[in-house]
C-alpha positions as CSV (number, residue, x, y, z in Angstrom):
1,X,8.6,-1.6,46.4
2,X,10.8,1.5,45.8
3,X,11.4,2.7,42.5
4,X,13.6,5.3,40.7
5,X,12.4,7.4,37.9
6,X,12.4,10.6,35.9
7,X,8.9,12.6,36.7
8,X,7.7,16.0,35.3
9,X,6.7,18.4,38.0
10,X,6.0,21.4,35.6
11,X,7.3,23.3,32.7
12,X,10.9,22.1,32.2
13,X,10.9,20.8,35.7
14,X,12.0,17.0,35.1
15,X,13.5,15.4,38.6
16,X,15.1,12.1,39.1
17,X,14.1,10.7,42.2
18,X,13.0,7.6,44.3
19,X,9.7,6.8,45.6
20,X,7.5,4.3,47.1
21,X,5.1,2.5,44.7
22,X,1.6,1.9,46.3
23,X,0.6,-1.7,47.1
24,X,-0.6,-3.2,44.0
25,X,-4.1,-4.0,43.6
26,X,-5.9,-7.0,42.4
27,X,-6.6,-5.5,38.7
28,X,-3.1,-4.0,38.4
29,X,0.3,-5.5,37.4
30,X,3.8,-4.8,38.7
31,X,6.3,-4.7,36.0
32,X,10.1,-4.0,35.6
33,X,11.2,-1.5,32.8
34,X,14.2,-2.4,31.0
35,X,14.7,-0.1,28.6
36,X,12.8,3.3,27.3
37,X,13.5,5.1,23.9
38,X,13.3,8.7,24.3
39,X,10.8,10.3,22.0
40,X,10.5,14.0,20.6
41,X,6.9,13.9,22.0
42,X,8.6,13.7,25.6
43,X,10.6,16.8,24.7
44,X,7.3,18.6,23.8
45,X,5.6,17.5,26.9
46,X,8.7,18.9,29.0
47,X,8.2,22.4,27.2
48,X,4.4,22.4,27.7
49,X,3.9,21.1,31.3
50,X,0.3,21.5,32.5
51,X,-0.5,22.9,29.3
52,X,0.0,19.7,27.3
53,X,-3.4,18.1,26.3
54,X,-2.6,14.8,27.9
55,X,-1.9,16.1,31.3
56,X,-5.0,15.9,33.3
57,X,-3.9,16.7,36.7
58,X,-1.8,19.5,38.4
59,X,1.9,18.2,38.0
60,X,3.3,20.1,41.1
61,X,0.9,17.9,43.0
62,X,0.9,14.8,40.9
63,X,4.0,14.5,38.9
64,X,3.9,12.1,36.0
65,X,6.7,9.4,35.1
66,X,8.0,10.5,31.5
67,X,8.7,7.9,28.7
68,X,6.3,6.1,26.8
69,X,8.3,3.8,24.2
70,X,9.2,1.0,26.9
71,X,9.8,-2.8,27.3
72,X,10.2,-4.6,30.2
73,X,9.1,-7.8,32.0
74,X,6.0,-8.6,34.2
75,X,6.8,-9.4,37.7
76,X,3.6,-9.8,39.4
77,X,-0.1,-10.1,38.2
78,X,-3.1,-9.1,40.1
79,X,-5.8,-11.7,40.5
80,X,-8.1,-10.2,37.9
81,X,-5.5,-10.8,35.3
82,X,-3.9,-14.0,36.1
83,X,-5.5,-15.9,33.2
84,X,-4.0,-13.6,30.7
85,X,-0.5,-12.4,31.8
86,X,2.2,-14.3,33.5
87,X,5.3,-13.2,35.5
88,X,8.4,-13.2,33.2
89,X,7.0,-12.3,30.2
90,X,8.0,-9.3,28.3
91,X,5.5,-6.5,27.5
92,X,5.4,-3.7,25.3
93,X,2.5,-1.0,25.9
94,X,0.2,1.0,23.1
95,X,-0.1,4.4,25.4
96,X,-2.5,6.0,23.0
97,X,-5.5,4.4,24.8
98,X,-8.9,4.6,23.1
99,X,-11.6,7.1,24.5
100,X,-9.3,8.8,27.2
101,X,-6.7,11.6,27.1
102,X,-4.8,10.2,30.0
103,X,-1.7,7.8,28.9
104,X,1.5,6.6,30.4
105,X,4.4,8.7,29.8
106,X,2.2,11.7,30.3
107,X,-0.5,11.4,32.7
108,X,0.4,8.7,35.3
109,X,2.2,8.8,38.7
110,X,3.2,5.2,38.7
111,X,3.7,4.1,35.0
112,X,6.0,5.6,32.5
113,X,9.2,4.5,30.7
114,X,11.7,6.4,32.4
115,X,11.5,4.3,35.8
116,X,13.0,1.1,37.2
117,X,9.4,-0.3,38.3
118,X,6.1,0.3,37.5
119,X,2.4,-0.4,38.5
120,X,0.4,-0.8,35.1
121,X,-3.2,0.3,36.0
122,X,-6.2,-1.8,35.2
123,X,-7.5,0.4,32.2
124,X,-4.4,-0.5,30.2
125,X,-5.2,-4.0,30.2
126,X,-9.0,-3.5,30.0
127,X,-8.2,-1.7,26.7
128,X,-6.0,-4.3,25.3
129,X,-3.0,-2.0,25.4
130,X,-0.4,-4.3,27.3
131,X,0.9,-6.5,24.6
132,X,3.0,-9.5,24.9
133,X,6.4,-9.4,23.0
134,X,8.5,-12.4,22.2
135,X,11.2,-10.7,20.6
136,X,14.8,-11.7,21.6
137,X,15.9,-8.2,22.8
138,X,14.4,-5.7,25.0
139,X,15.6,-2.5,23.0
140,X,13.8,-3.9,19.9
141,X,10.7,-3.9,21.9
142,X,11.2,-0.3,23.0
143,X,11.1,0.6,19.3
144,X,7.7,-1.1,18.7
145,X,5.8,2.1,19.2
146,X,7.7,4.4,16.9
147,X,7.4,1.8,14.2
148,X,3.7,1.5,14.9
149,X,3.4,5.2,14.0
150,X,5.1,4.6,10.7
151,X,2.7,1.7,10.2
152,X,-0.2,4.0,10.7
153,X,1.1,6.7,8.6
154,X,1.5,4.4,5.5
155,X,-1.9,2.9,6.1
156,X,-3.5,6.3,6.3
157,X,-2.2,7.2,2.7
158,X,-4.9,6.6,-0.2
159,X,-5.4,6.6,-3.7
160,X,-8.7,6.7,-5.7
161,X,-7.6,4.7,-8.9
162,X,-8.8,5.5,-12.5
163,X,-12.3,5.5,-11.4
164,X,-11.6,7.9,-8.9
165,X,-13.9,6.1,-6.3
166,X,-11.8,3.0,-5.4
167,X,-10.3,4.6,-2.6
168,X,-7.3,2.2,-2.0
169,X,-5.7,2.7,1.4
170,X,-1.6,2.4,1.8
171,X,1.2,3.6,-0.4
172,X,0.8,2.8,-4.1
173,X,2.2,-0.6,-4.9
174,X,4.9,-0.2,-7.6
175,X,4.5,3.8,-7.3
176,X,7.3,6.5,-6.5
177,X,7.8,7.2,-2.9
178,X,9.3,10.4,-1.7
179,X,10.7,10.9,2.0
180,X,11.8,14.4,2.5
181,X,14.0,15.3,5.4
182,X,14.1,11.6,6.2
183,X,17.6,10.7,7.9
184,X,16.3,11.2,11.3
185,X,15.2,8.0,13.4
186,X,11.7,8.2,12.1
187,X,12.6,8.7,8.5
188,X,14.9,5.8,8.4
189,X,12.3,3.7,9.9
190,X,10.2,4.7,7.1
191,X,12.7,3.8,4.7
192,X,13.1,0.3,6.4
193,X,9.3,-0.3,6.3
194,X,9.1,1.2,2.7
195,X,11.6,-1.5,1.3
196,X,10.3,-4.4,3.7
197,X,6.7,-3.7,4.0
198,X,3.8,-5.6,2.5
199,X,3.3,-2.7,-0.2
200,X,6.5,-2.1,-1.9
201,X,6.9,0.9,-4.2
202,X,9.0,0.7,-7.3
203,X,11.4,3.7,-6.2
204,X,11.9,5.3,-3.1
205,X,13.9,8.7,-2.9
206,X,15.1,9.8,0.4
207,X,16.2,13.5,0.7
208,X,17.9,15.5,3.3
209,X,20.5,18.6,3.9
210,X,22.9,16.7,5.7
211,X,25.2,14.7,3.6
212,X,26.8,12.9,6.5
213,X,23.5,11.5,7.8
214,X,22.6,10.6,4.2
215,X,25.8,8.7,3.6
216,X,25.4,6.7,6.9
217,X,21.8,6.0,5.5
218,X,23.3,4.6,2.2
219,X,25.6,2.3,4.3
220,X,22.6,1.0,6.2
221,X,20.1,0.4,3.7
222,X,19.8,-1.3,0.6
223,X,17.2,-3.2,-1.3
224,X,17.4,-5.9,-4.4
225,X,13.8,-5.0,-5.7
226,X,13.2,-1.3,-4.7
227,X,15.0,1.2,-6.3
228,X,16.8,3.3,-3.5
229,X,18.0,6.8,-3.9
230,X,19.5,8.9,-1.3
231,X,19.6,12.8,-2.6
232,X,21.3,15.7,-1.1
233,X,19.2,18.7,-1.6
234,X,21.1,21.3,0.3
235,X,22.6,22.6,-2.9
236,X,20.0,22.1,-5.5
237,X,19.2,25.5,-7.3
238,X,15.8,24.0,-8.6
239,X,14.7,21.1,-5.9
240,X,11.4,21.0,-7.9
241,X,12.8,20.1,-11.3
242,X,15.7,17.7,-10.0
243,X,13.6,15.8,-7.7
244,X,10.8,15.3,-10.4
245,X,13.4,14.2,-12.9
246,X,14.3,11.1,-10.9
247,X,10.6,9.8,-11.8
248,X,10.8,10.6,-15.4
249,X,9.0,13.8,-14.9
250,X,5.6,12.8,-13.5
251,X,6.3,13.3,-9.8
252,X,5.6,11.1,-6.9
253,X,2.8,8.7,-5.8
254,X,3.4,9.2,-2.1
255,X,5.2,11.7,-0.2
256,X,6.0,11.8,3.5
257,X,7.4,15.2,5.1
258,X,9.4,14.3,8.1
259,X,10.3,17.9,9.2
260,X,7.9,20.5,10.2
261,X,9.2,22.9,7.6
262,X,6.6,24.9,5.4
263,X,9.1,24.9,2.6
264,X,8.9,21.1,2.4
265,X,5.2,20.9,2.3
266,X,4.9,23.1,-0.6
267,X,7.6,21.7,-2.4
268,X,5.8,18.2,-1.8
269,X,2.5,19.6,-3.1
270,X,4.3,20.7,-6.5
271,X,5.9,17.2,-7.0
272,X,2.7,15.3,-6.4
273,X,1.5,12.8,-9.2
274,X,-1.9,12.7,-10.3
275,X,-4.0,10.8,-7.7
276,X,-0.9,11.4,-5.1
277,X,-0.8,11.5,-1.6
278,X,1.3,13.6,0.8
279,X,1.4,12.7,4.2
280,X,2.6,15.4,6.8
281,X,4.2,13.2,9.4
282,X,6.5,15.6,11.2
283,X,4.6,16.6,14.7
284,X,5.2,20.4,14.8
285,X,5.1,22.3,18.3
286,X,3.9,25.6,16.3
287,X,0.0,25.7,16.5
288,X,0.2,28.1,13.8
289,X,2.3,26.5,11.4
290,X,0.9,27.0,7.7
291,X,2.2,26.3,4.4
292,X,1.0,26.8,0.6
293,X,-0.3,23.9,-1.2
294,X,-2.1,23.8,-4.8
295,X,-5.7,23.8,-4.2
296,X,-6.3,23.7,-7.8
297,X,-4.6,20.3,-8.0
298,X,-6.8,18.7,-5.2
299,X,-9.8,19.4,-7.3
300,X,-8.5,18.6,-11.0
301,X,-5.7,16.1,-10.1
302,X,-7.0,14.5,-7.1
303,X,-4.1,15.3,-4.9
304,X,-4.7,14.3,-1.3
305,X,-3.2,15.5,2.0
306,X,-3.1,13.4,5.5
307,X,-1.6,13.6,8.5
308,X,-1.4,11.0,11.7
309,X,-0.3,11.2,15.2
310,X,0.9,7.8,16.8
311,X,-0.6,4.5,16.1
312,X,-3.4,2.1,17.4
313,X,-3.3,-1.4,19.2
314,X,-3.5,-3.1,15.6
315,X,-0.6,-1.0,14.2
316,X,1.5,-2.2,17.5
317,X,0.5,-5.7,16.7
318,X,1.7,-5.2,13.2
319,X,5.1,-3.7,14.6
320,X,5.6,-6.4,16.8
321,X,5.1,-9.1,14.3
322,X,7.7,-7.1,11.7
323,X,10.3,-7.0,14.6
324,X,9.7,-10.5,16.0
325,X,10.0,-12.0,12.5
326,X,13.1,-9.9,11.8
327,X,11.6,-8.2,8.8
328,X,12.3,-4.9,9.9
329,X,15.8,-3.9,11.4
330,X,14.6,-1.3,14.2
331,X,18.4,-1.6,15.6
332,X,19.7,0.7,12.7
333,X,18.2,3.9,14.1
334,X,19.8,3.6,17.6
335,X,22.9,5.8,18.0
336,X,23.1,6.4,22.0
337,X,22.6,4.6,25.1
338,X,22.3,6.1,28.6
339,X,21.0,5.5,32.2
340,X,18.5,7.1,34.1
341,X,21.2,9.8,35.5
342,X,21.1,11.4,32.3
343,X,17.6,10.9,30.9
344,X,16.2,14.2,32.0
345,X,18.9,16.5,30.3
346,X,19.0,14.4,27.1
347,X,15.3,14.8,27.1
348,X,15.4,18.3,27.3
349,X,18.2,18.7,24.8
350,X,17.1,16.2,22.3
351,X,16.3,18.6,19.3
352,X,19.8,19.7,19.8
353,X,21.6,16.6,19.9
354,X,20.9,15.1,16.5
355,X,21.6,11.6,15.9
356,X,19.3,8.6,16.1
357,X,17.2,7.1,18.7
358,X,18.4,7.2,22.4
359,X,17.9,4.2,24.6
360,X,17.5,4.7,28.3
361,X,18.7,1.4,30.3
362,X,16.7,2.3,33.5
363,X,18.6,-0.1,35.5
364,X,22.4,0.5,34.7
365,X,24.9,3.0,35.7
366,X,25.4,4.3,32.2
367,X,26.6,7.8,30.9
368,X,25.2,9.1,27.6
369,X,27.1,7.5,25.2
370,X,27.3,7.6,21.4
371,X,27.6,4.1,20.3
372,X,29.1,5.3,16.8
373,X,32.1,6.8,18.5
374,X,33.1,3.8,20.9
375,X,36.7,3.0,21.3
376,X,37.0,-0.1,19.1
377,X,39.3,-1.6,21.9
378,X,36.6,-1.4,24.4
379,X,34.4,-4.5,24.9
380,X,31.1,-2.8,23.4
381,X,33.4,-1.4,20.5
382,X,34.6,-4.7,19.7
383,X,31.1,-6.2,19.8
384,X,29.5,-3.4,17.5
385,X,32.6,-3.6,15.2
386,X,31.0,-7.0,14.1
387,X,27.6,-5.1,13.0
388,X,29.1,-2.1,11.5
389,X,28.3,-0.1,14.6
390,X,24.4,-1.3,14.6
391,X,23.3,-2.0,18.2
392,X,22.6,-5.7,18.8
393,X,21.2,-8.4,21.0
394,X,25.0,-9.2,22.1
395,X,25.9,-5.5,22.8
396,X,22.5,-5.4,24.9
397,X,23.2,-8.6,26.6
398,X,26.9,-7.4,27.5
399,X,25.3,-4.3,29.1
400,X,22.6,-5.8,31.2
401,X,25.2,-8.3,32.4
402,X,28.3,-6.2,33.0
403,X,27.5,-2.7,33.5
404,X,26.8,-2.1,37.1
405,X,23.3,-1.4,38.5
406,X,22.3,2.1,39.0
407,X,21.2,3.6,42.3
408,X,20.2,7.0,43.3
409,X,21.2,6.5,47.0
């Protein structure tokens, strides 16, 4: 079978091309990718090429398909897996497979999100990383992986309690939660998880220096049982004092830093309450990124610092449940849609483009489109007007049914 996709051949070298997939083996699965969500991690891969830690072969000879936040449909199942997987079923994939560096979206020639058809290798199933998904949209499936990263991060936080030896994991129930630089797609997923997850804080404070993005967040998110504050910090003379005042002066029990900015880490260090936990969530490209923190408070006030990169299969299953049960509304972080023609350039330009998540519909002939700026008289514009500009099942069904199919030839 012929497939079309975007492959990386070296540093900054992304190519949209078609090629023949090899014949599927009895321990493999042939699948159709419907949508892939572009991740900043793929932009980092593009900038590093063969120097990326997950690239294990020479990309000039063995180019990898990019994209790892994918959702699609199983087409054919090899004999080994016929009892467990079936044609027609939707799937998502946990690409951080245990005990190996190789991962789809970084290391494989025939499986990745930015392609029309892929062959899923045996080890993905062996390691329980091909997960059934029963949601009613494909795009929400493509957002399972980023949501799982937030679930892993929230679970990584911990508190020692009054006796200083209880070591309770997760954000503090009924505590004060600060999300710094959190109006990007991952930050907003953090807001959603904080107000709809199992462990709810008393108060969530969300900061940023972009008032327009904060206002959009105010319009999208509300809670009846969690106090939710969106705070512009761009003109604060004393951000430590002003942010602390929102908690009555005591500080925050949990702090998440969503931008790789040393100032935010240092500010967060100053704002931690006794037994508070700071999670550096932002994934920096700079391997020499340092920030000042208060070591005295680590010893005497039980301050904790954690960081996570991605989630595991259990986190993915939790994310699938939250999406299938409609407890978390991942659709709110989508701002752009596109097809494979623009996928390479958008991946390269991602840091400068702004906005939220970009969805690549791999089979549609679709230009890079800002869904928040659609003509209200267009069909998609009329559909999204009913959801205040939020991407939806109806919008996806229209796209898949009415937008012409893409062909490189």
